[in-house]
N, C-alpha and C positions, 0 to 999 in steps of 0.2 A: 318930265318925261311924258311923251304922248305917242299915239299911234292912230291910224285910221280906225281900227277895231280893237276893243279891249274885250277879251274873253275871260270870264270868271269861271274857273273850273277847268283843270287840265286832264280830265279823264278821257276816255276814248271819244266821247261826243265832242268835247271841246277841241281835242287834238285833230280829229277828222275835219271839223269845220274850219279850223285854222289852216290846215293843209290845203283844202280846196279853195279857201279864200285867196291864199298866196299863189298856189299853182295855177288855178283856173280863172280867177277873177282879178288878179293883179293887185290885191289889197293886202298889205302886210298887217300883222296883228301882234299884240302882246297878250300872252296867256298867263294868267296868274293862278297859282295853285298853292294852297297853304301847306299841303303835305306832298312833297316831291316823291316820296316813297310809295304813295298811294296805299298806305297800310290798311285803310278801311274802305277804299273806293270800290264801288260796284265793278268797275272795269277790271281791277286786279283779282277780284274774288268770284267772277262769273264762271259758270260751267261752260260758257262759250259754245253754244249750239245754234244752228240755224234751220228754220223750217219754212215751208210754204203752206202748211196745213193750218191756216187761219180761217176765220169765218167772215172777215171783212176784206173787201177788194184791195184797199190801200195797203194793209199789212202784207198781203200776198205780193203786191207789186214791189214794196220795199225790200222784201226778201229776194225777189227775183233779180232786182237791180244789184243788191248787195252780193249775192252769190256769184253773179257774173264778174263783179269787181274782184272778189276774193280769188277767183280762178286765175286772173291775170295780174295778181298782186305784185309779183316779181317785176313786172314791167311798169305798172302804175306807180309804185312807190319806190322805184329804183333811185339810188343816190350814187352819183358818179364816184368811183374809187372805193365803194363799199360793197360787200357781198349782197346779193339780192335777198330781200326779206323772205323768210320762210315761216309759214304758220301751220303747217301740217294739216291742211284741209282734208277731211275725210268725209266723202259723200256716201255714207252708209244708210242714210234714210232715217225717218221717224216711223215708228209703228204705233198708231193709236189703237187701243182695244176698247170696244163698246159692249156694255151690257145690253140685254134686250130693251131696257128703257131708253138707251142712248142710240140705238141702231138707226132710227129714222133721222135723227139729227146728223149722224155721221153721213148718211146718204145725201142729205141736203147740202152739207158742207162740201162733200166731194164733188157734187155737181157744180157748185159755185167755183171751187178750185179748178176744175177742169175747164170751165168757161174762161178762167183767167190764164189758162195755159200751164197750170201745174200738173205734173205727172204723178197722180196719186191713184193707186189701185185698191179697190175694195176686195177683201178676201173673206170667204166664208170660213167657219171653224175648221172644216176638213182641209181647206186650202192652207190655212195657217199651220195646221199640224204637219202637212206635207212639206211646206217651205221651211218651217222652223220646228223640227222634231223635238227640240228641247223644251218647247213651250206647252204648258197646259192650257187648254181652252175651256176649262170648267167655268161656267157662268158667262162665257163670251158669246155674243151673237154675231159680231162682225169686227173686222179689222180694217184699218186704212194704212197702207204702206206708201211712203214717198219713194218713188223709183229714181228720182234724180233731183238734184238741187237742195238736198237736205243732209244734215250731218253735224259735224263739229270741227273745231279748230282751236289753235292756241290764241286765246284772246289777248293776254298780255303781250304776245309777240306782235299782234296786229296793232295794239295801242302804241307800242314802241316804234313800229314802222311808220305810223302816221306822224309821230313826234319827229323822227329823224328826217322824214321828207319835208315836213313843215319847216324845220330849222334850216334845212338846205335851201329852202325857198325864201328865207329871210324872216321867219317868225321867231319871236323871242319868248322864251318860257322863263318866268320869274317865280321864285318862292315868295309868296305874300298872301295875306288874308284880307279879303275885301270886307270892309265894315260899313261902308256908306257911299253915297253918291252926291255929286253936285249937279244941279240942273238949272235951266234958265227960267223956270216957272211957266214955260209954254210947251212942255211935253218933250223936251230934249235933254238927255243926260250929257253933261259936258266932261265929267271926270269920275273916276273911281277912287275912293279914298281907302287906304289900307291901314292895318293895325299898327304898323311900324312908322306911320306918318307919311309914307310914300303917297304921292298923288299922281295918277296916270290919266292924262287927258285923252279923250276919245273924240277925234275929229269927225268920225263917220257914224259909229254906233257901238253898242255894248251887247254882248251875249251872255246871258245867265245860263251856264251849263254845269252847275255844281252838283248835279245828281240829287241824292236824297237831301242835300243841304241847300237846295235852291230856294225853298220857301222863305226862310228868314231874309234872304237878299231881296226877293220880290216884295216882301212886307215893308222894306225900307222905302219902296216906291209906292206904297199904298195898294199893292195888288196881292190878293190872297191866292196862293197856289196850294192845292190840297195834296202836297207831295211830302212824303216822309220815308224813313228807312225801316223796312220790314225784314227782320233777320230770317235767313233761310239756311238750314244746315245741309251740308253735303258730306256723305260718307265715302271713304276710299276703301275698297273691298278687295280681298283676295279670295279666289275660289279654286281649290286644288282639284276639283272635278274636271272633266273634259271641257275644253273650250266650247263656247256657243257659236257654231258656224254661222257666218253671215249675220251676226247680231246687230240690229239697228239700235237707235234710241227708242226704248219701249216706254209707253205711258199707259198705265193700268187704269181701269175705271175707278178704282179706289183712290186714285190720286198720286200713287208713288210712281217714280220713274227710275230707270237705270240705263246705262250704256257702257260699252267697253272703254277702258282708259289704260293704255299701256298693257301691262301683263295682268291687269285685273279689271275692276269695274268702279264706277262711281254711281251713287244713287241718292235720292232724296225724296221727301214727301212734304205735303203741307204741314205747317206746325200744328201741334196739338195744344189745346188750351189757349191761353192768352196770346194774342198776336199784337202786342203793344209796339209802339214806335221805339226804334233805336235800342232794342235789347242788346246787352253786351255780347260782342261777337265771340268772346272766349267761352261763353257758357253754352257749350254744345249739349244738346239733349240726347245723350248717349242712350238713355233709357227708351227713347222713342224707337231707336233701331232695334233694341233687344225685344221690346214688348209689342211693337206694332209693325215696323218695317220688315224685319227679318221673317216673321211668320207669313206675311203677305207675299214676299218675294219667293220664299220656298214653295208656297202653294202654286205660284204662277210658273216657276222654273224649278223643278225638283232638284236639279243639280245645286241650287243655291242653299240647300240644307247645310252644305259644308262651308258657307260663307264665313269669313272672319274679317273684322274691321281692322284695317291697317292704320288708318288715321282719319281725321275729319277736319273740316273747316266750315266757317260760316261767312256769309256776305250779306249785304243789304240789297234787297230789291228797292229801287227808288219808286215806291208805289204811289200812283195817282189814285187817290180814294174816290175820285169822281166817277171814273169809268175804266180804270186800269189800262189806259192807253196813253201814249206819249202826248206831251204838250209841246208843240213846235211851231213857232211863228212869232209875230209881234206881240209884245206885252200890251194888254188893253190900256188905253189912255196915254201911251207913250209913242213918240214918233220915231225914235231911233233905238229902242230897247227891245231885244228879242230874247226868247228862251228856247231851250231844247232840253227837256227833263221829263221825269215821271213816266219812263217807258215801261215800268212794271215788269221787268224781266226780259224785254225785247231790245234793250238798248244796244248791247254788244252786237247782235246780229244785224241790226238796222243802222248802225253808225255810218257805214259807207254811204248809203243812200241819203240818210237824213243830213249828214255832213255836207254832201254835195248840194242838196236842195237848199239847206240853210245858207250856205255861202252865196248861192245865186240870189236868194231872197234878200239878204243883207246888202249885197253889192249892187242890186238892181240889174244883175246879169242873167245868164242863161245856164241851165243844166238840163241834161236829158233824164235826170232822176225824177221819180214821181212827185207831183205837186203835194205839198204838205197842208193844203188849205183845210182838209178835213180835220187835221190835228190842231188847228189854230186855238190858242188859249181863249179866244173870244167865246168859244163854246161853253166855257164855264159860266159866263154871264147869260148866255142864251138858253142854258139848260139843255143843250144838245149833246147827248151822250154817244160815244162810239164804243160799242160793247162787243167784246169777243165772247161767243157762246161756247161753253165747254161741252164735251161729250162725256157722259158717265155710263 
């Protein structure tokens, strides 16, 4: 069995790249995925939000390209004879809140975002109270609200839309686990070997897009990728108090976040204590909500005093320990091996732009998506970090 491109990893990044390869670049692909149910995949367990409030120009540009794609998704990923894909895109914005210590950084970030074309408005505490009367501004010096092009969507629905479109364009998805590679000794991988003995030849190239599990695959090729799975808990909440009018996704200086979800809310916070790799997803830190998250949320939004946990889930951030930004491009030392992984929580929102750009890079074609040169894995060897600066 062979194909021009073999993609290892069928999550949203692999599916998007396969779709754009077949649809836009005329290259078919075989996508191999060990777990077709994606039970632990970051794609399936993401909170699926999108923002332009980054501190690096490339991430802003990736979000801008992706949000434009999401708005026209029904046309972009339409499959003849099937209903148009729906992902419930909600552009309610992000609201970052800054303490006095973080206000200067917030102003600098907003100036950079404005130069890049992002519509982000700075709000003083009294303006925040006027716009969001349910919000306490105790300890807040400044807020930054995305007015357009930020919000949330149904991530698994986007993933499935990419899969269906890719298959309609000739891409094959196989259940298999990659365990090794065959190469010619001159920097070209010729085939992917699977645990069940299947050998899949790659006549053009190979993409490693196995998310948090990409590093062991790259190690088979002698490349160290500092990518691993970091568990993040998400709590699904009911609030019987009055609804929060115009509620965006809110990020507090303390690190917790919340946003509306259906008839309630979802919320999360950085883990407390050990942040080891691949902690079991079923071990939700419910005590974190009771002891840390709930008191902080109730102080910021008094109506949240009545919050109750309906359920919870956890997923892995495919964390790039080097600089917490994606690794996208050619694998150092290899002529036809590429990777797209380590997006550290940005993967779902940037999958459309990264998938289009990666497809063009692998095929030697064109895309109007932003260039991924800044995210090249070569920066690991060069010691060149691409760092997002947080506001606190």
